[in-house]
BALOBA-1460 file (C-alpha; in Angstrom, 3 decimals):
// residues 343
<rec num="1" residu="m" x="31.861" y="141.506" z="-19.995"/>
<rec num="2" residu="d" x="31.103" y="138.163" z="-21.106"/>
<rec num="3" residu="e" x="33.736" y="136.399" z="-22.811"/>
<rec num="4" residu="k" x="32.698" y="134.671" z="-26.344"/>
<rec num="5" residu="a" x="31.510" y="131.330" z="-25.876"/>
<rec num="6" residu="p" x="33.514" y="128.874" z="-27.435"/>
<rec num="7" residu="p" x="32.254" y="126.633" z="-30.763"/>
<rec num="8" residu="s" x="30.238" y="123.546" z="-30.226"/>
<rec num="9" residu="t" x="31.578" y="119.897" z="-29.980"/>
<rec num="10" residu="g" x="29.366" y="119.490" z="-32.918"/>
<rec num="11" residu="r" x="30.538" y="122.585" z="-35.136"/>
<rec num="12" residu="r" x="34.392" y="121.457" z="-34.260"/>
<rec num="13" residu="i" x="33.877" y="118.226" z="-35.290"/>
<rec num="14" residu="e" x="31.991" y="119.524" z="-38.563"/>
<rec num="15" residu="r" x="35.292" y="121.547" z="-39.222"/>
<rec num="16" residu="l" x="37.418" y="118.954" z="-38.550"/>
<rec num="17" residu="f" x="35.915" y="116.681" z="-41.357"/>
<rec num="18" residu="l" x="35.779" y="119.925" z="-43.800"/>
<rec num="19" residu="v" x="39.594" y="120.309" z="-43.263"/>
<rec num="20" residu="l" x="40.123" y="116.338" z="-44.354"/>
<rec num="21" residu="i" x="37.513" y="116.173" z="-46.858"/>
<rec num="22" residu="s" x="39.112" y="119.621" z="-48.077"/>
<rec num="23" residu="t" x="42.677" y="117.717" z="-48.222"/>
<rec num="24" residu="v" x="41.681" y="114.558" z="-49.909"/>
<rec num="25" residu="l" x="40.043" y="116.592" z="-52.318"/>
<rec num="26" residu="g" x="42.530" y="118.672" z="-53.049"/>
<rec num="27" residu="m" x="45.155" y="116.187" z="-53.519"/>
<rec num="28" residu="l" x="42.622" y="114.302" z="-56.266"/>
<rec num="29" residu="f" x="42.433" y="117.846" z="-58.186"/>
<rec num="30" residu="y" x="46.363" y="118.306" z="-57.687"/>
<rec num="31" residu="t" x="46.819" y="114.302" z="-59.612"/>
<rec num="32" residu="l" x="43.950" y="115.067" z="-62.399"/>
<rec num="33" residu="f" x="45.700" y="118.002" z="-62.898"/>
<rec num="34" residu="t" x="49.245" y="116.094" z="-63.285"/>
<rec num="35" residu="v" x="47.927" y="113.565" z="-65.309"/>
<rec num="36" residu="l" x="46.400" y="116.321" z="-67.906"/>
<rec num="37" residu="q" x="49.640" y="117.946" z="-68.321"/>
<rec num="38" residu="g" x="50.874" y="114.929" z="-70.002"/>
<rec num="39" residu="d" x="48.312" y="115.376" z="-72.832"/>
<rec num="40" residu="f" x="50.051" y="119.231" z="-73.408"/>
<rec num="41" residu="r" x="53.331" y="117.903" z="-73.716"/>
<rec num="42" residu="d" x="53.894" y="118.661" z="-77.488"/>
<rec num="43" residu="v" x="51.341" y="121.207" z="-78.015"/>
<rec num="44" residu="n" x="53.244" y="124.280" z="-78.105"/>
<rec num="45" residu="k" x="55.218" y="122.401" z="-80.677"/>
<rec num="46" residu="r" x="52.756" y="121.113" z="-82.650"/>
<rec num="47" residu="l" x="50.909" y="124.964" z="-82.512"/>
<rec num="48" residu="h" x="54.185" y="126.235" z="-83.795"/>
<rec num="49" residu="n" x="54.875" y="123.576" z="-86.679"/>
<rec num="50" residu="g" x="51.450" y="124.021" z="-88.045"/>
<rec num="51" residu="t" x="49.935" y="120.219" z="-86.838"/>
<rec num="52" residu="m" x="47.716" y="121.762" z="-84.471"/>
<rec num="53" residu="v" x="45.659" y="124.990" z="-84.924"/>
<rec num="54" residu="n" x="43.959" y="126.801" z="-82.097"/>
<rec num="55" residu="l" x="40.513" y="127.637" z="-83.648"/>
<rec num="56" residu="n" x="40.339" y="131.021" z="-81.510"/>
<rec num="57" residu="r" x="43.462" y="132.429" z="-82.170"/>
<rec num="58" residu="p" x="43.622" y="134.894" z="-85.167"/>
<rec num="59" residu="n" x="43.596" y="133.841" z="-88.543"/>
<rec num="60" residu="s" x="42.611" y="130.934" z="-87.653"/>
<rec num="61" residu="a" x="40.880" y="130.235" z="-90.718"/>
<rec num="62" residu="q" x="44.247" y="130.541" z="-92.997"/>
<rec num="63" residu="i" x="46.264" y="127.974" z="-90.297"/>
<rec num="64" residu="l" x="43.560" y="125.319" z="-90.595"/>
<rec num="65" residu="a" x="43.712" y="125.580" z="-94.425"/>
<rec num="66" residu="t" x="47.391" y="125.242" z="-94.148"/>
<rec num="67" residu="l" x="47.011" y="121.810" z="-91.548"/>
<rec num="68" residu="l" x="44.568" y="120.595" z="-94.330"/>
<rec num="69" residu="e" x="46.757" y="121.035" z="-96.898"/>
<rec num="70" residu="k" x="50.123" y="119.717" z="-95.217"/>
<rec num="71" residu="g" x="48.129" y="116.627" z="-93.556"/>
<rec num="72" residu="y" x="46.637" y="115.806" z="-96.774"/>
<rec num="73" residu="y" x="43.217" y="115.423" z="-95.817"/>
<rec num="74" residu="f" x="41.548" y="116.538" z="-99.293"/>
<rec num="75" residu="d" x="42.900" y="115.509" z="-102.751"/>
<rec num="76" residu="d" x="41.472" y="118.768" z="-104.429"/>
<rec num="77" residu="k" x="42.664" y="122.575" z="-103.543"/>
<rec num="78" residu="r" x="39.476" y="123.678" z="-103.337"/>
<rec num="79" residu="d" x="37.776" y="121.866" z="-101.092"/>
<rec num="80" residu="i" x="40.434" y="123.542" z="-98.425"/>
<rec num="81" residu="d" x="39.906" y="126.932" z="-100.230"/>
<rec num="82" residu="f" x="36.211" y="126.462" z="-99.506"/>
<rec num="83" residu="i" x="36.632" y="125.253" z="-95.849"/>
<rec num="84" residu="q" x="38.993" y="128.477" z="-95.508"/>
<rec num="85" residu="e" x="36.511" y="130.754" z="-96.755"/>
<rec num="86" residu="s" x="33.658" y="129.387" z="-94.616"/>
<rec num="87" residu="v" x="35.371" y="129.578" z="-91.323"/>
<rec num="88" residu="a" x="36.710" y="132.951" z="-91.897"/>
<rec num="89" residu="n" x="33.381" y="134.333" z="-92.651"/>
<rec num="90" residu="v" x="31.697" y="132.809" z="-89.409"/>
<rec num="91" residu="l" x="34.632" y="133.975" z="-87.056"/>
<rec num="92" residu="e" x="34.713" y="137.578" z="-89.159"/>
<rec num="93" residu="a" x="30.800" y="137.854" z="-88.610"/>
<rec num="94" residu="d" x="31.056" y="136.885" z="-84.483"/>
<rec num="95" residu="t" x="34.141" y="138.117" z="-83.496"/>
<rec num="96" residu="l" x="33.200" y="138.365" z="-79.797"/>
<rec num="97" residu="v" x="32.425" y="134.817" z="-79.635"/>
<rec num="98" residu="l" x="34.743" y="132.344" z="-79.110"/>
<rec num="99" residu="i" x="34.238" y="128.542" z="-80.192"/>
<rec num="100" residu="d" x="33.547" y="126.875" z="-77.171"/>
<rec num="101" residu="n" x="34.501" y="123.351" z="-78.053"/>
<rec num="102" residu="v" x="36.098" y="121.550" z="-80.958"/>
<rec num="103" residu="g" x="32.756" y="119.722" z="-82.226"/>
<rec num="104" residu="e" x="31.190" y="123.243" z="-82.444"/>
<rec num="105" residu="l" x="33.141" y="123.640" z="-85.895"/>
<rec num="106" residu="n" x="31.082" y="120.597" z="-87.184"/>
<rec num="107" residu="k" x="27.695" y="122.256" z="-86.272"/>
<rec num="108" residu="r" x="24.919" y="124.649" z="-87.293"/>
<rec num="109" residu="r" x="27.209" y="127.553" z="-86.482"/>
<rec num="110" residu="f" x="29.609" y="126.510" z="-89.262"/>
<rec num="111" residu="a" x="26.884" y="124.573" z="-91.814"/>
<rec num="112" residu="i" x="27.318" y="125.815" z="-95.295"/>
<rec num="113" residu="l" x="24.954" y="126.120" z="-97.950"/>
<rec num="114" residu="a" x="24.536" y="122.586" z="-100.174"/>
<rec num="115" residu="d" x="24.351" y="124.799" z="-103.406"/>
<rec num="116" residu="d" x="27.526" y="127.166" z="-102.236"/>
<rec num="117" residu="a" x="29.683" y="123.857" z="-101.489"/>
<rec num="118" residu="f" x="28.581" y="122.148" z="-105.134"/>
<rec num="119" residu="a" x="29.337" y="125.198" z="-106.794"/>
<rec num="120" residu="r" x="32.469" y="126.310" z="-105.214"/>
<rec num="121" residu="g" x="33.854" y="123.357" z="-103.801"/>
<rec num="122" residu="g" x="35.984" y="120.699" z="-105.225"/>
<rec num="123" residu="n" x="35.389" y="117.009" z="-105.481"/>
<rec num="124" residu="s" x="34.716" y="116.178" z="-101.723"/>
<rec num="125" residu="f" x="32.251" y="118.902" z="-101.454"/>
<rec num="126" residu="r" x="30.361" y="118.287" z="-105.021"/>
<rec num="127" residu="k" x="30.322" y="114.410" z="-103.937"/>
<rec num="128" residu="r" x="28.339" y="115.552" z="-100.684"/>
<rec num="129" residu="a" x="26.150" y="117.858" z="-102.072"/>
<rec num="130" residu="a" x="25.276" y="115.529" z="-104.815"/>
<rec num="131" residu="v" x="24.357" y="112.381" z="-101.960"/>
<rec num="132" residu="s" x="22.502" y="115.092" z="-99.877"/>
<rec num="133" residu="r" x="20.018" y="116.187" z="-102.491"/>
<rec num="134" residu="s" x="19.703" y="112.647" z="-103.369"/>
<rec num="135" residu="l" x="18.518" y="111.703" z="-99.966"/>
<rec num="136" residu="l" x="15.909" y="114.839" z="-100.280"/>
<rec num="137" residu="g" x="14.630" y="112.683" z="-103.139"/>
<rec num="138" residu="f" x="15.862" y="114.170" z="-106.516"/>
<rec num="139" residu="a" x="17.525" y="110.601" z="-107.469"/>
<rec num="140" residu="d" x="14.727" y="108.187" z="-107.815"/>
<rec num="141" residu="a" x="12.853" y="107.217" z="-111.393"/>
<rec num="142" residu="y" x="10.113" y="108.991" z="-111.019"/>
<rec num="143" residu="s" x="11.229" y="112.409" z="-109.648"/>
<rec num="144" residu="s" x="11.832" y="115.579" z="-111.521"/>
<rec num="145" residu="s" x="15.706" y="116.414" z="-111.922"/>
<rec num="146" residu="f" x="17.348" y="118.845" z="-109.699"/>
<rec num="147" residu="q" x="17.962" y="121.431" z="-112.563"/>
<rec num="148" residu="a" x="14.741" y="120.614" z="-114.130"/>
<rec num="149" residu="e" x="12.792" y="121.200" z="-110.813"/>
<rec num="150" residu="r" x="15.074" y="124.735" z="-110.559"/>
<rec num="151" residu="s" x="14.561" y="126.042" z="-114.230"/>
<rec num="152" residu="s" x="11.314" y="124.862" z="-115.425"/>
<rec num="153" residu="p" x="9.232" y="123.708" z="-112.543"/>
<rec num="154" residu="p" x="6.323" y="121.308" z="-114.244"/>
<rec num="155" residu="r" x="2.755" y="122.279" z="-113.483"/>
<rec num="156" residu="l" x="0.961" y="119.648" z="-111.039"/>
<rec num="157" residu="p" x="-2.409" y="120.603" z="-109.275"/>
<rec num="158" residu="a" x="-2.341" y="121.076" z="-105.723"/>
<rec num="159" residu="v" x="-4.904" y="118.149" z="-105.025"/>
<rec num="160" residu="t" x="-3.695" y="115.112" z="-107.112"/>
<rec num="161" residu="d" x="-6.926" y="112.479" z="-107.710"/>
<rec num="162" residu="v" x="-5.304" y="108.972" z="-108.363"/>
<rec num="163" residu="g" x="-8.759" y="107.690" z="-108.423"/>
<rec num="164" residu="l" x="-8.722" y="104.726" z="-106.271"/>
<rec num="165" residu="k" x="-11.629" y="105.699" z="-104.365"/>
<rec num="166" residu="g" x="-10.293" y="105.822" z="-100.625"/>
<rec num="167" residu="y" x="-8.924" y="108.460" z="-98.386"/>
<rec num="168" residu="r" x="-7.322" y="111.778" z="-98.579"/>
<rec num="169" residu="l" x="-3.931" y="112.094" z="-97.531"/>
<rec num="170" residu="g" x="-2.813" y="116.238" z="-97.429"/>
<rec num="171" residu="g" x="-0.773" y="118.818" z="-95.557"/>
<rec num="172" residu="t" x="0.742" y="122.125" z="-95.534"/>
<rec num="173" residu="v" x="4.504" y="123.682" z="-95.998"/>
<rec num="174" residu="r" x="5.374" y="126.208" z="-93.750"/>
<rec num="175" residu="n" x="8.795" y="128.394" z="-93.578"/>
<rec num="176" residu="e" x="11.145" y="129.195" z="-90.351"/>
<rec num="177" residu="a" x="8.918" y="132.237" z="-89.779"/>
<rec num="178" residu="d" x="5.895" y="129.713" z="-90.060"/>
<rec num="179" residu="s" x="4.426" y="131.253" z="-93.293"/>
<rec num="180" residu="t" x="2.819" y="128.893" z="-96.025"/>
<rec num="181" residu="v" x="5.009" y="127.777" z="-98.893"/>
<rec num="182" residu="p" x="3.616" y="127.707" z="-102.123"/>
<rec num="183" residu="g" x="4.630" y="126.356" z="-105.334"/>
<rec num="184" residu="v" x="6.305" y="123.444" z="-103.397"/>
<rec num="185" residu="l" x="6.643" y="119.884" z="-105.105"/>
<rec num="186" residu="v" x="5.371" y="117.174" z="-102.973"/>
<rec num="187" residu="r" x="5.850" y="113.613" z="-103.740"/>
<rec num="188" residu="l" x="3.658" y="110.678" z="-102.296"/>
<rec num="189" residu="a" x="4.609" y="107.281" z="-102.662"/>
<rec num="190" residu="m" x="3.248" y="103.682" z="-101.604"/>
<rec num="191" residu="v" x="5.314" y="101.645" z="-99.876"/>
<rec num="192" residu="l" x="4.955" y="98.129" z="-99.819"/>
<rec num="193" residu="p" x="6.170" y="95.146" z="-96.868"/>
<rec num="194" residu="p" x="9.255" y="93.512" z="-98.057"/>
<rec num="195" residu="d" x="7.239" y="89.995" z="-98.196"/>
<rec num="196" residu="s" x="5.072" y="91.590" z="-101.379"/>
<rec num="197" residu="t" x="7.474" y="92.037" z="-103.719"/>
<rec num="198" residu="t" x="7.760" y="89.672" z="-106.566"/>
<rec num="199" residu="i" x="11.157" y="88.221" z="-106.493"/>
<rec num="200" residu="g" x="13.208" y="89.432" z="-109.732"/>
<rec num="201" residu="d" x="15.652" y="91.773" z="-110.837"/>
<rec num="202" residu="h" x="13.256" y="94.259" z="-112.917"/>
<rec num="203" residu="d" x="11.721" y="97.552" z="-111.485"/>
<rec num="204" residu="a" x="8.077" y="97.756" z="-110.639"/>
<rec num="205" residu="g" x="6.294" y="98.946" z="-114.019"/>
<rec num="206" residu="n" x="9.338" y="96.692" z="-116.376"/>
<rec num="207" residu="g" x="8.240" y="93.144" z="-114.901"/>
<rec num="208" residu="p" x="6.542" y="90.810" z="-117.474"/>
<rec num="209" residu="n" x="2.848" y="91.061" z="-117.577"/>
<rec num="210" residu="e" x="2.774" y="94.255" z="-115.767"/>
<rec num="211" residu="v" x="1.219" y="97.323" z="-116.809"/>
<rec num="212" residu="s" x="1.439" y="101.255" z="-116.149"/>
<rec num="213" residu="e" x="-1.258" y="103.664" z="-115.946"/>
<rec num="214" residu="k" x="-0.201" y="107.298" z="-115.911"/>
<rec num="215" residu="g" x="-2.847" y="110.368" z="-115.225"/>
<rec num="216" residu="p" x="-2.196" y="113.954" z="-114.112"/>
<rec num="217" residu="g" x="0.420" y="113.828" z="-111.445"/>
<rec num="218" residu="f" x="0.745" y="109.909" z="-110.856"/>
<rec num="219" residu="v" x="1.765" y="106.455" z="-112.049"/>
<rec num="220" residu="k" x="0.234" y="103.563" z="-110.691"/>
<rec num="221" residu="v" x="1.781" y="100.173" z="-111.568"/>
<rec num="222" residu="y" x="-0.474" y="96.988" z="-111.535"/>
<rec num="223" residu="g" x="1.196" y="93.334" z="-111.013"/>
<rec num="224" residu="p" x="-0.259" y="90.327" z="-113.211"/>
<rec num="225" residu="r" x="-3.348" y="89.615" z="-113.515"/>
<rec num="226" residu="s" x="-5.178" y="87.556" z="-110.785"/>
<rec num="227" residu="g" x="-8.552" y="86.030" z="-111.493"/>
<rec num="228" residu="n" x="-10.324" y="89.476" z="-112.302"/>
<rec num="229" residu="n" x="-8.039" y="91.910" z="-110.376"/>
<rec num="230" residu="r" x="-4.510" y="93.287" z="-110.955"/>
<rec num="231" residu="p" x="-2.853" y="93.891" z="-107.890"/>
<rec num="232" residu="l" x="-1.424" y="97.462" z="-107.243"/>
<rec num="233" residu="r" x="2.256" y="97.108" z="-106.626"/>
<rec num="234" residu="a" x="3.618" y="100.575" z="-107.147"/>
<rec num="235" residu="l" x="2.082" y="103.911" z="-106.639"/>
<rec num="236" residu="t" x="3.756" y="107.380" z="-107.020"/>
<rec num="237" residu="a" x="2.170" y="110.829" z="-107.185"/>
<rec num="238" residu="f" x="3.039" y="114.316" z="-107.376"/>
<rec num="239" residu="a" x="1.156" y="117.647" z="-106.141"/>
<rec num="240" residu="r" x="2.205" y="121.653" z="-105.735"/>
<rec num="241" residu="t" x="1.257" y="123.851" z="-103.072"/>
<rec num="242" residu="n" x="-1.155" y="126.305" z="-103.671"/>
<rec num="243" residu="a" x="-1.135" y="129.719" z="-102.576"/>
<rec num="244" residu="q" x="-1.984" y="128.670" z="-99.104"/>
<rec num="245" residu="g" x="0.808" y="126.392" z="-98.577"/>
<rec num="246" residu="e" x="-1.378" y="123.169" z="-98.772"/>
<rec num="247" residu="f" x="-1.536" y="120.208" z="-101.125"/>
<rec num="248" residu="a" x="-3.460" y="116.782" z="-101.051"/>
<rec num="249" residu="f" x="-3.892" y="113.812" z="-102.507"/>
<rec num="250" residu="a" x="-7.090" y="112.129" z="-103.183"/>
<rec num="251" residu="n" x="-9.083" y="108.841" z="-103.363"/>
<rec num="252" residu="l" x="-5.858" y="106.941" z="-101.863"/>
<rec num="253" residu="p" x="-6.321" y="102.930" z="-101.550"/>
<rec num="254" residu="a" x="-7.496" y="102.018" z="-97.960"/>
<rec num="255" residu="g" x="-5.257" y="100.027" z="-96.103"/>
<rec num="256" residu="q" x="-1.664" y="100.831" z="-97.743"/>
<rec num="257" residu="a" x="1.465" y="102.393" z="-96.437"/>
<rec num="258" residu="f" x="2.093" y="105.951" z="-97.515"/>
<rec num="259" residu="e" x="4.841" y="108.593" z="-97.495"/>
<rec num="260" residu="v" x="4.671" y="111.813" z="-98.368"/>
<rec num="261" residu="l" x="7.911" y="114.163" z="-98.477"/>
<rec num="262" residu="p" x="7.962" y="118.036" z="-99.783"/>
<rec num="263" residu="m" x="11.063" y="118.665" z="-102.673"/>
<rec num="264" residu="q" x="12.690" y="121.871" z="-103.802"/>
<rec num="265" residu="p" x="16.177" y="122.794" z="-104.803"/>
<rec num="266" residu="s" x="18.208" y="124.733" z="-102.014"/>
<rec num="267" residu="y" x="15.588" y="123.507" z="-99.203"/>
<rec num="268" residu="q" x="15.257" y="120.814" z="-96.925"/>
<rec num="269" residu="f" x="12.234" y="119.454" z="-94.930"/>
<rec num="270" residu="g" x="13.480" y="117.188" z="-92.754"/>
<rec num="271" residu="q" x="12.215" y="113.200" z="-92.733"/>
<rec num="272" residu="s" x="9.281" y="111.676" z="-95.221"/>
<rec num="273" residu="l" x="6.103" y="111.193" z="-93.034"/>
<rec num="274" residu="g" x="3.358" y="109.034" z="-93.353"/>
<rec num="275" residu="v" x="0.883" y="106.498" z="-92.304"/>
<rec num="276" residu="a" x="1.411" y="102.592" z="-91.677"/>
<rec num="277" residu="k" x="-1.893" y="102.034" z="-92.978"/>
<rec num="278" residu="l" x="-4.627" y="104.359" z="-94.240"/>
<rec num="279" residu="t" x="-7.773" y="104.404" z="-92.503"/>
<rec num="280" residu="q" x="-9.004" y="107.905" z="-92.566"/>
<rec num="281" residu="n" x="-7.977" y="111.311" z="-94.068"/>
<rec num="282" residu="t" x="-4.578" y="112.170" z="-92.638"/>
<rec num="283" residu="s" x="-2.976" y="115.555" z="-92.811"/>
<rec num="284" residu="f" x="1.031" y="116.309" z="-92.358"/>
<rec num="285" residu="t" x="2.700" y="119.608" z="-91.628"/>
<rec num="286" residu="f" x="6.083" y="120.260" z="-92.977"/>
<rec num="287" residu="h" x="8.435" y="123.171" z="-92.351"/>
<rec num="288" residu="r" x="11.121" y="124.173" z="-95.003"/>
<rec num="289" residu="v" x="14.969" y="124.954" z="-94.032"/>
<rec num="290" residu="p" x="17.670" y="126.025" z="-95.835"/>
<rec num="291" residu="h" x="19.579" y="122.896" z="-97.270"/>
<rec num="292" residu="t" x="23.177" y="122.637" z="-95.752"/>
<rec num="293" residu="l" x="25.891" y="120.762" z="-95.308"/>
<rec num="294" residu="r" x="28.412" y="120.347" z="-92.324"/>
<rec num="295" residu="l" x="31.724" y="121.767" z="-92.796"/>
<rec num="296" residu="f" x="33.227" y="118.198" z="-92.815"/>
<rec num="297" residu="s" x="32.111" y="114.646" z="-93.612"/>
<rec num="298" residu="t" x="31.875" y="112.588" z="-90.467"/>
<rec num="299" residu="r" x="35.003" y="110.242" z="-91.473"/>
<rec num="300" residu="d" x="37.279" y="113.807" z="-92.001"/>
<rec num="301" residu="f" x="35.966" y="115.216" z="-88.625"/>
<rec num="302" residu="s" x="36.309" y="112.023" z="-86.482"/>
<rec num="303" residu="i" x="40.344" y="111.912" z="-88.062"/>
<rec num="304" residu="l" x="40.694" y="115.406" z="-87.157"/>
<rec num="305" residu="k" x="39.494" y="114.408" z="-83.764"/>
<rec num="306" residu="k" x="41.202" y="111.478" z="-83.289"/>
<rec num="307" residu="e" x="45.177" y="113.264" z="-84.221"/>
<rec num="308" residu="k" x="43.678" y="116.341" z="-81.669"/>
<rec num="309" residu="s" x="44.500" y="118.520" z="-84.668"/>
<rec num="310" residu="l" x="42.244" y="121.082" z="-83.152"/>
<rec num="311" residu="i" x="42.154" y="123.272" z="-79.925"/>
<rec num="312" residu="v" x="39.882" y="125.889" z="-78.765"/>
<rec num="313" residu="r" x="42.341" y="127.138" z="-75.722"/>
<rec num="314" residu="t" x="45.813" y="127.166" z="-74.737"/>
<rec num="315" residu="p" x="47.265" y="124.956" z="-72.232"/>
<rec num="316" residu="a" x="48.030" y="128.099" z="-70.303"/>
<rec num="317" residu="q" x="44.457" y="128.852" z="-70.306"/>
<rec num="318" residu="f" x="43.203" y="125.597" z="-69.525"/>
<rec num="319" residu="n" x="45.297" y="125.284" z="-66.684"/>
<rec num="320" residu="e" x="44.021" y="129.105" z="-65.352"/>
<rec num="321" residu="w" x="40.294" y="128.119" z="-65.628"/>
<rec num="322" residu="y" x="41.105" y="124.406" z="-64.210"/>
<rec num="323" residu="w" x="42.304" y="126.230" z="-61.143"/>
<rec num="324" residu="l" x="39.597" y="128.971" z="-61.104"/>
<rec num="325" residu="i" x="36.936" y="126.314" z="-60.984"/>
<rec num="326" residu="a" x="38.762" y="124.255" z="-57.959"/>
<rec num="327" residu="g" x="38.854" y="127.294" z="-56.219"/>
<rec num="328" residu="g" x="35.353" y="127.990" z="-57.080"/>
<rec num="329" residu="f" x="33.954" y="124.371" z="-55.776"/>
<rec num="330" residu="f" x="36.050" y="124.431" z="-52.376"/>
<rec num="331" residu="g" x="35.153" y="128.270" z="-51.958"/>
<rec num="332" residu="g" x="31.367" y="127.267" z="-52.237"/>
<rec num="333" residu="f" x="31.626" y="124.637" z="-49.283"/>
<rec num="334" residu="l" x="33.588" y="126.722" z="-47.010"/>
<rec num="335" residu="f" x="30.920" y="129.858" z="-47.899"/>
<rec num="336" residu="i" x="28.278" y="127.307" z="-46.704"/>
<rec num="337" residu="h" x="29.936" y="126.529" z="-43.570"/>
<rec num="338" residu="l" x="30.860" y="130.256" z="-42.762"/>
<rec num="339" residu="l" x="27.266" y="131.418" z="-43.233"/>
<rec num="340" residu="l" x="25.586" y="128.054" z="-41.460"/>
<rec num="341" residu="s" x="28.194" y="128.901" z="-38.337"/>
<rec num="342" residu="f" x="27.299" y="132.835" z="-38.315"/>
<rec num="343" residu="r" x="23.527" y="131.675" z="-38.106"/>
């Protein structure tokens, strides 16, 4: 019976280097582990006194509210109550889904409806909702107010003709299910380059020698007469989507820049779309989604992270997963070596 042949010299060298590399990497893993333990020195103490919150522990929403109140993060108690209610609702609905990282608290899963924030939140949430609404187009001089658009929206055509003998700019508004959305107010504005505006403190339409012309769904402002012509200084027009979710602005002047933005209370449509120079008929598609806000403002959330007030796992859980990942790392190399040796 033949004796088993010894491993080749190449295989012995491979195993020697595998042991050496594993030793070096093992020392690095252990050094990193000891360094990380310094960050956990006060964690248990802070969890006990309420200056740190584990978002994945039971009743974390109430503990978070206590932290915000003790830390004077908000002046209005209604803001804290609204955050507690919002977090509790999400965690109760997804009891089996843990928060994977702290940043998830300020992302889509915990986003809140802007209308709810304005109605039930305190001063901070009301200000944030108002600013967000203004960014959606409900704050400029020609727009209908937010409440007016909600309660009694003015009648407007689906196709607004501004009467300047040019091109057509239109589009379609769709919802999350990709169905068309009727009755959405759409605003078009002409964008002038910075060097084309007249120096002065007045707004377009209020300056000397300027003339405004209003029509069904549009306002045009002409500057001072130059020869036989008056230059067009501003153009704002509105339309409302028809039953097929379509809108259009006809006879726009060629060569001008325009931006288009749908506006509807409780919804948002992304950034405005437009053209830098209108040279042909153009169409856009907008998608409607609920108007939401992040749970915390950027400033408040940065402070919470800077103070390390939020965690999603205990030091013991972190250590357990650390060594499981380290073991899997070394085990993967050992498995491949054994597999190749067997083959």
